[in-house]
N, C-alpha and C positions, 0 to 999 in steps of 0.2 A: 564451435558456433555457441556465442552467449545465449542462454536461455534463463528466463525468469519463472520459477514455479510458486504459485501461490496455494496455501491452504489455511484453514480454520473455518472458512464458510458454512453457513448453515441457517436453520431457522431459530429464531428465539422469540419469546413474549416481550412486549415492550417493557422496558426498565431492566431488562437483563443484559448480559454482556457475553461478546465474543473476542478473540483474539485471533487475529490474522498475522500469517507469517509469509514471507516471501524470500526465497534463498536464490540467489544468482550463481551461475557455474559456467564454466567454457571459455578458456583463453583469457581470462579476467588479469589485466594488469593492475588496474586502480578503480574504485569505483568514487565518481565525483558526489554523486547525491542518490539518494534513494526514497521514494515517495509511494503515496496511495491517491488513486483517483476514483470516482466511482460515477456510475450512470444509471439513472432511473429510466423506466421506458417513457419514450417521447421527451426525453429531456438530454441535453448536452452533457458531455463529460466534464465533471468539476474535480478541482482539487481539493483534496481532504487534508493531506498533511505530507511535509516533506522534510527531510534532514540532509544536511550536507557533511562532507568531509569534516569541517571543522565544529561540527555538532550545532551548527545553526538550524534551526527549526522554524518552520511555520505552519501555522494551523488555519483551516477555515474558521471564520467567525460561527457558522452553523454548528460546529461540533466541539469548539474551544470549550475546555472545562469538562468535557466527556470523554473525548478520545485522547489518547496519548501513543506518539510515535518513538519508537527506540531503535537502535541497529546494533548488531553483534559484528564488529567490523572483520573479527577473526572467522567468522562462519559465513561470510558475505550475505548477511540476512537481515531484514529489517521486520518490525513488528507494528501492528496497529491493535492498541489495546481498546476496546469500544464498550464502554459503560453507558448506564442509563439510555439504552437504545430506544429509539421512537420510531414509529411507523415511516416517518418520512427519510428513515435511514435506510430502507428498503433500496436495493440495487444491486447491481454488478460492480463489485470492486476489484480494481486493477492495480497491479505493482508496476511502477515505473522507474527505472535506474538509469543515470547518465554514467557510461563505463569506457573506460579506455580499454581495448581488447587488442590481442596480437593480430596485425597485417589489416586492421580495420581502423584504428584511432579512436577518437570519441563519438560516441554516438548514444543516442536514446534507445532504450529497449523495453517491451511491455509483456507483462505477462498476460496468460489465457484469460484471467478473470475468475473470481469466485463469486457466486451467488449468496447475497446476505437478504434474508426476509424476515422482516418484522411483524408481529400479529398482535391483534389486542388480547 
């Protein structure tokens, strides 16, 4: 069964940095895309960044210039480097992947989420 495991969340002061990682495993044939979403309390989940197989990326305007997404295909892992963090970056960050897996075909998968808290 495919699963995504995130790590790297925590608490940091405004202006600081964090690096999130997400590793996919379980019957994977290929990964079409991997990305990050976040959700603040009382708000809808929003796209932060995404990277597709052909290395095409998109970044939300709110984090452009501060966050960088990258992928290690050999490890089925995606990273989110977050710099110059702001209070409004606080939320639960979720990894999402579009994966072709054995016996299932192509589906979207979500990680369990990792809390990121920015303080002044």
